[in-house]
C-alpha positions in Angstrom: 20.4 -53.3 -62.3 18.9 -54.5 -59.2 16.6 -57.3 -59.2 14.1 -58.1 -56.4 12.4 -61.3 -55.1 8.7 -61.3 -54.0 6.6 -63.6 -52.0 3.1 -63.5 -51.4 3.4 -59.5 -51.7 6.2 -59.2 -49.4 9.7 -58.4 -50.3 12.3 -61.1 -50.0 15.4 -59.9 -51.4 17.2 -57.5 -53.7 20.6 -57.7 -55.1 22.6 -57.0 -58.1 22.1 -58.9 -61.1 23.9 -61.8 -60.2 23.1 -65.0 -58.6 22.1 -64.1 -55.0 24.4 -65.2 -52.0 23.1 -67.3 -49.5 22.0 -66.1 -46.2 24.5 -67.1 -43.1 22.0 -68.6 -40.1 23.0 -67.2 -37.3 22.4 -63.6 -38.7 18.9 -64.6 -40.1 17.9 -66.4 -36.9 19.1 -63.3 -34.8 16.7 -60.8 -36.8 13.9 -63.4 -36.7 14.5 -63.9 -32.9 14.2 -59.9 -32.8 11.4 -59.7 -34.9 9.4 -62.8 -32.9 9.8 -60.3 -29.4 12.4 -62.4 -28.0 10.1 -64.0 -25.6 9.9 -60.6 -23.3 8.0 -59.8 -21.0 7.5 -56.2 -19.2 5.1 -55.7 -16.6 3.2 -52.0 -16.0 3.7 -50.6 -13.3 7.0 -52.5 -12.9 8.3 -54.2 -9.7 11.7 -52.2 -8.8 12.1 -54.3 -5.3 15.8 -55.5 -5.1 19.2 -54.6 -5.9 20.1 -54.2 -9.8 23.7 -54.1 -10.8 25.6 -53.1 -13.6 27.2 -56.1 -16.3 30.2 -54.4 -17.5 31.8 -51.1 -17.4 29.2 -48.2 -18.5 30.7 -45.4 -20.7 28.7 -42.3 -20.6 29.1 -39.1 -22.9 32.1 -37.0 -21.5 33.2 -39.8 -21.5 32.7 -41.1 -17.9 33.3 -44.7 -17.2 31.3 -46.4 -14.2 29.5 -49.4 -12.9 26.4 -48.8 -10.9 24.2 -51.0 -7.8 20.9 -49.4 -7.1 18.8 -51.1 -4.6 15.1 -50.3 -4.3 13.1 -51.4 -1.1 9.8 -51.9 -0.6 8.6 -49.0 0.6 9.8 -46.7 -2.1 13.1 -46.0 -0.7 16.4 -46.7 -2.6 19.8 -46.5 -2.2 22.4 -46.2 -5.1 26.3 -46.4 -6.1 27.8 -44.9 -8.7 31.4 -46.2 -9.1 33.4 -44.0 -11.2 36.6 -44.9 -12.6 39.9 -43.0 -14.3 39.7 -46.0 -17.4 37.2 -47.7 -19.6 38.1 -51.1 -18.1 36.6 -49.8 -14.9 40.0 -50.9 -12.9 41.3 -47.6 -11.3 38.4 -46.2 -9.1 38.1 -42.4 -9.1 35.6 -41.5 -6.6 32.1 -43.0 -5.4 28.6 -41.4 -5.2 26.5 -42.6 -2.5 22.5 -41.5 -3.5 19.8 -41.8 -1.3 15.8 -41.1 -2.1 12.4 -42.1 -2.5 10.9 -43.2 -5.8 7.2 -43.1 -6.5 5.7 -44.8 -10.4 3.1 -43.2 -11.9 1.5 -43.6 -15.1 2.1 -45.3 -18.3 4.3 -43.1 -20.8 2.3 -41.3 -23.1 5.9 -40.7 -25.0 7.9 -43.9 -25.1 5.5 -46.7 -25.2 6.5 -49.6 -22.6 7.5 -47.3 -20.2 6.9 -46.0 -16.7 7.0 -42.4 -15.8 8.3 -41.7 -12.3 9.0 -39.0 -9.8 12.0 -38.9 -7.3 13.0 -37.0 -4.6 16.5 -36.9 -3.5 17.4 -37.2 0.2 21.1 -37.2 0.5 24.3 -37.3 -2.0 27.8 -38.1 -0.5 30.9 -38.9 -2.5 33.9 -41.1 -1.0 37.0 -40.1 -2.8 39.6 -43.4 -3.8 42.9 -41.0 -4.3 44.2 -37.6 -3.8 44.1 -36.9 -7.4 40.5 -37.8 -7.3 40.1 -35.6 -4.4 41.9 -32.5 -5.5 40.0 -32.5 -9.3 36.7 -32.9 -7.7 37.1 -30.1 -5.2 38.4 -27.8 -7.5 35.3 -28.4 -10.3 33.0 -27.8 -7.6 35.0 -24.8 -5.9 34.9 -23.2 -9.3 31.4 -23.8 -10.6 29.2 -24.1 -7.6 27.3 -21.0 -6.2 27.0 -19.9 -2.5 27.7 -22.2 0.1 29.4 -24.5 -2.0 32.7 -22.6 -3.0 34.6 -23.7 0.1 33.8 -27.6 -0.2 37.2 -28.6 0.2 40.3 -26.1 1.3 43.2 -26.5 -1.0 45.6 -28.9 0.0 43.5 -30.6 2.4 44.5 -34.0 2.6 42.8 -37.2 1.5 41.4 -39.4 4.0 40.7 -43.0 2.8 36.7 -43.8 3.3 35.8 -40.2 4.7 32.2 -39.5 3.2 31.8 -35.7 2.1 28.2 -34.6 2.0 27.4 -33.1 -1.8 23.4 -32.8 -1.3 21.2 -32.7 1.7 17.7 -32.0 1.6 17.4 -31.1 5.2 20.1 -28.2 4.9 18.9 -27.2 0.9 22.6 -28.0 -0.1 23.3 -28.7 -3.2 27.1 -29.5 -5.1 26.3 -31.7 -7.2 26.1 -29.6 -10.7 30.0 -29.4 -10.9 30.1 -33.5 -11.5 26.8 -33.3 -13.9 25.1 -35.3 -11.6 21.5 -35.6 -12.0 19.0 -39.1 -11.2 16.7 -38.0 -14.1 17.4 -41.4 -15.2 14.8 -42.1 -12.5 12.1 -40.5 -14.3 11.6 -43.1 -17.0 11.6 -46.8 -15.7 11.4 -50.6 -17.6 11.8 -54.0 -16.5 11.9 -56.7 -19.1 12.0 -60.5 -18.4 13.0 -63.0 -21.0 14.6 -67.0 -20.2 18.4 -67.6 -21.0 19.3 -70.9 -22.4 21.8 -73.1 -19.9 24.8 -73.0 -21.4 26.3 -75.7 -19.3 27.1 -78.8 -20.7 24.4 -81.2 -20.3 22.0 -79.1 -18.7 18.6 -77.9 -20.8 15.8 -75.8 -20.2 16.0 -72.1 -19.6 16.7 -69.1 -16.2 15.1 -66.1 -15.5 16.9 -62.9 -16.5 15.3 -59.7 -15.4 16.2 -55.8 -16.7 15.6 -52.6 -15.2 15.9 -49.8 -18.0 16.0 -46.3 -17.0 16.3 -43.3 -18.5 19.0 -42.2 -20.8 21.6 -39.6 -20.2 21.9 -36.5 -22.5 25.0 -36.4 -24.9 25.4 -32.8 -23.9 27.0 -32.3 -20.5 25.0 -29.0 -20.2 21.3 -30.4 -21.2 22.1 -33.6 -19.2 21.2 -31.4 -15.4 17.4 -30.9 -16.7 16.9 -33.5 -19.4 13.6 -35.2 -19.1 14.5 -39.0 -20.9 12.9 -40.4 -23.6 15.0 -43.6 -24.2 17.2 -45.5 -22.4 20.5 -46.1 -21.4 22.3 -49.7 -20.6 20.2 -51.9 -18.5 20.7 -53.3 -14.9 20.6 -57.0 -14.5 18.5 -57.9 -11.3 21.5 -59.2 -9.0 19.4 -62.7 -8.4 18.5 -63.1 -12.2 20.8 -61.8 -14.0 22.7 -63.7 -17.5 25.2 -66.1 -16.7 28.0 -66.3 -16.4 28.6 -62.4 -15.5 32.2 -62.0 -13.8 31.0 -58.1 -13.0 27.5 -59.0 -11.3 29.1 -60.5 -7.9 31.7 -58.1 -8.0 29.6 -54.9 -8.6 27.1 -56.6 -5.7 29.1 -57.1 -3.3 31.2 -53.6 -3.4 30.4 -50.5 -1.6 31.2 -47.1 -1.1 34.6 -48.2 0.8 35.3 -51.0 -1.3 34.6 -50.0 -5.3 34.5 -52.9 -7.4 37.7 -53.4 -9.3 36.3 -55.2 -12.4 38.5 -58.3 -14.2 40.7 -57.3 -16.9 40.0 -57.8 -20.4 42.0 -58.3 -23.6 42.2 -55.3 -25.9 40.6 -56.5 -29.0 42.1 -55.0 -32.5 39.6 -53.2 -34.6 38.2 -55.7 -37.3 35.2 -54.6 -38.6 34.9 -57.2 -41.5 31.6 -59.4 -41.5 28.3 -59.1 -40.7 26.6 -57.9 -37.2 23.3 -57.6 -35.9 21.1 -55.8 -32.9 21.1 -58.2 -29.9 17.6 -57.0 -29.0 14.8 -54.1 -29.9 16.4 -51.0 -29.2 15.0 -47.6 -27.6 16.3 -44.1 -28.6 15.2 -40.7 -27.5 12.3 -39.0 -29.5 10.3 -42.3 -29.8 12.5 -44.5 -31.7 12.2 -48.4 -31.7 14.6 -49.8 -33.9 16.6 -52.9 -34.7 20.7 -52.7 -37.1 22.2 -55.0 -39.1 25.5 -54.1 -40.9 27.8 -55.7 -43.1 31.9 -54.4 -43.4 33.8 -55.2 -46.3 37.1 -55.0 -45.3 38.9 -55.2 -48.6 37.2 -52.2 -50.0 36.1 -50.1 -46.9 32.6 -50.2 -48.0 30.0 -50.4 -45.7 26.1 -51.7 -45.4 23.6 -50.8 -43.2 20.2 -51.6 -42.7 17.6 -49.9 -40.1 14.6 -51.7 -39.2 12.1 -49.2 -37.2 9.0 -49.9 -35.5 6.4 -48.4 -33.4 6.7 -50.6 -30.6 8.8 -51.5 -27.8 9.2 -55.2 -28.8 9.5 -54.4 -32.4 6.9 -56.2 -33.7 4.9 -53.6 -35.5 7.2 -52.5 -38.4 7.0 -48.7 -39.6 9.6 -48.2 -42.2 13.2 -49.4 -43.1 16.1 -47.8 -44.0 19.2 -49.1 -46.3 22.2 -47.2 -46.8 25.7 -47.6 -48.1 29.1 -45.9 -48.5 32.6 -46.4 -47.8 34.5 -45.9 -44.2 38.0 -44.7 -43.3 41.1 -46.4 -41.9 40.5 -46.2 -38.3 42.6 -44.4 -35.7 42.9 -45.1 -31.8 40.9 -42.2 -30.0 42.8 -39.9 -28.1 39.5 -38.5 -26.1 37.9 -42.2 -25.4 40.5 -44.7 -24.6 40.1 -48.1 -25.9 37.8 -46.3 -28.6 38.5 -46.5 -32.4 37.8 -43.1 -34.7 36.4 -43.6 -38.1 34.7 -41.3 -40.5 31.8 -42.9 -42.6 30.3 -41.5 -46.0 27.1 -42.2 -47.0 26.3 -42.3 -50.5 23.4 -44.5 -51.6 20.1 -45.0 -49.5 16.8 -46.6 -50.0 13.4 -46.5 -47.9 10.4 -49.2 -47.5 7.5 -48.1 -46.0 5.9 -50.7 -43.8 2.4 -49.2 -42.3 0.1 -46.7 -43.9 1.1 -43.8 -41.3 4.6 -43.9 -43.3 3.2 -44.1 -46.4 0.7 -41.1 -46.2 3.8 -38.7 -44.8 6.1 -39.7 -47.4 3.5 -39.4 -49.9 2.7 -35.5 -48.7 6.3 -34.8 -48.5 7.7 -31.9 -50.8 8.1 -33.1 -54.5 11.8 -33.9 -55.6 12.7 -34.2 -51.5 11.9 -37.6 -51.2 12.1 -40.3 -53.7 9.3 -39.9 -56.6 6.7 -37.7 -55.4 3.2 -39.5 -54.3 4.2 -42.9 -55.5 5.1 -44.8 -51.9 3.1 -47.9 -51.0 3.5 -50.2 -48.2 6.5 -52.9 -48.6 7.8 -51.3 -51.9 11.2 -50.3 -51.6 12.4 -46.8 -53.0 15.6 -45.2 -54.0 16.2 -41.9 -52.7 19.5 -40.8 -53.8 18.8 -39.3 -56.6 16.4 -36.6 -54.7 19.8 -36.2 -52.2 18.1 -38.2 -49.4 14.5 -37.8 -47.6 14.1 -34.6 -46.1 10.9 -36.2 -44.3 13.6 -38.6 -42.7 15.9 -36.1 -41.9 18.3 -38.1 -44.5 20.8 -36.2 -46.4 23.1 -37.6 -48.9 26.0 -37.3 -49.5 26.7 -37.4 -45.9 29.7 -38.1 -43.6 29.4 -38.9 -40.1 32.5 -38.7 -37.6 32.3 -42.2 -35.4 33.4 -43.7 -32.6 33.7 -47.8 -32.6 35.1 -50.4 -30.4 35.1 -54.1 -30.2 34.9 -56.5 -27.3 34.4 -60.6 -26.6 31.3 -61.3 -24.3 31.6 -63.9 -21.8 30.1 -66.4 -24.0 33.0 -65.4 -26.5 31.4 -63.6 -29.0 32.4 -60.6 -30.5 30.1 -57.5 -30.2 30.6 -54.2 -32.0 29.6 -50.7 -30.2 29.2 -47.9 -32.3 29.1 -44.3 -31.3 25.8 -42.7 -29.5 23.8 -40.7 -31.7 23.0 -36.7 -30.5 20.2 -36.7 -27.9 19.1 -33.6 -29.9 18.6 -35.6 -32.9 21.1 -34.0 -34.8 24.0 -36.2 -36.5 28.1 -35.9 -35.9 28.7 -34.5 -39.0 31.6 -32.8 -38.0 35.1 -33.7 -35.6 34.0 -32.1 -32.7 30.2 -33.7 -32.8 31.8 -37.3 -32.8 30.3 -39.7 -29.8 32.2 -40.2 -26.5 30.1 -42.7 -25.7 28.2 -46.0 -27.3 25.0 -47.3 -28.4 23.8 -50.7 -27.2 26.3 -53.4 -29.0 25.5 -55.4 -32.5 27.0 -59.2 -32.2 28.9 -60.5 -34.7 26.8 -63.6 -36.4 29.2 -63.8 -39.9 32.7 -63.6 -40.5 34.2 -61.8 -43.3 33.9 -64.9 -45.3 30.5 -65.3 -44.9 29.5 -61.8 -45.9 26.6 -61.4 -48.4 24.2 -58.3 -49.5 20.9 -60.1 -49.6 18.4 -57.7 -48.0 15.4 -59.9 -46.1 12.8 -57.1 -45.4 10.6 -57.1 -42.5 7.0 -58.2 -43.1 4.8 -55.4 -42.0 1.9 -56.8 -39.4 -1.5 -57.2 -40.8 -4.6 -59.0 -41.2 -7.0 -60.1 -44.1 -9.1 -57.5 -46.0 -12.6 -58.6 -47.4 -10.7 -60.4 -50.4 -8.7 -62.3 -48.2 -5.7 -60.3 -48.8 -2.8 -58.7 -46.3 -4.2 -55.6 -45.0 -2.3 -52.8 -43.3 -3.3 -52.9 -39.6 -3.7 -49.2 -38.5 -1.7 -48.9 -35.1 -3.4 -47.5 -32.1 -0.2 -44.6 -31.8 -0.4 -43.7 -35.6 -1.3 -40.0 -35.1 1.5 -39.6 -32.5 4.1 -41.8 -34.8 3.2 -39.3 -37.9 3.9 -36.2 -36.0 7.0 -38.1 -34.5 8.6 -39.1 -37.9 7.9 -35.5 -38.8 11.2 -34.6 -36.5 12.9 -37.7 -37.1 16.5 -38.0 -37.6 18.0 -40.9 -39.3 20.0 -43.1 -37.1 
């Protein structure tokens, strides 16, 4: 039997019929911090002038391992470095792309709230190889897959010339040999800059310092689709070379690098996969198909069970809740990934789920769903949780039960010695990794560990919908300006 506790119409907790476990303060504080907007400011249109750098080794679908250094000028020109590597620690450089072009900011995006749409034009793309192996491999890709004018990009057996820059794309000559690399700069078509203040961590210091992050469009998880995909979500943000999180050992190394001196990042310890405990989002996350959410997971290592809470919102600061999904099930013993070095492959079975609509748009959508496809027909109301296990999920939200997903995980420590958990990136097309061949090859934004195995708990604290008082002084649902768009988006939503 499940008992729920309510306070002033707000669902506070649900748990089995036994004394509730005490919430670990760090998890509660982190969720509250995210719901409060985390003191984030975003200017529209954003200011891009200056250099922006990766804060660590990035993993793109494929997998590809890279670091980035982008410089934007006041006259709208830009110069970008993309440093590619053989390894997931970004210590063995393969080749570097030097990208030059022009960027023009347009209007605020009507699809991805909080973002600015942009047009870009590439002038030149050059490549510098950092080994004979890299030169031979890339040349074979181009010679085999490129069209006219690129078939003889590099003659077979040509010796590697350290530091030599070979032209892949030129707007003047209309030559473009970049497709074989899966290269596109469509990430520049969606832009967002966030500012927040980081507390000073040095002993004896008080106050905070400015941090600026540049979010560019996400990279499609399908290699073929990425060449013409128009982003609706973001990839891992770059940080301002001047206003970045401290400490950041990688930032200075990447800032000083160029095509002749690719950054070699500091070696990091390989951590064993220890899932037990509680993990929570570090910021409001943006996904393709107009999804804003935060996540909270509990892994019980003693019996390999898990619980997950997915808090969905209609805004990029995660202040306007739309619905919450609770899911639970079992997970397999992890094995090292043969495809993504440093990753661990697991299988997750979802056996139970509950949904809590948090605004009237979601309530209307669920109440209009086909009877028997999502909980008890026409019985949904805001702030009230309903079990959808008996109906084998919720068709309107794309949830199917029971359900197995083939996942990719890894753990790291950040510069503040916090444990981070990376879970596989969701397919961009909204489908589910429900077969081994669809297992992710890249990662979502990391979760931070907020409670260890000994501090696990199963209480569920819901996020209160934003409301206002009605004529009777009671909390009334606040209509959203994008209600209709959100309703349409939810019809095609796939559960995260």
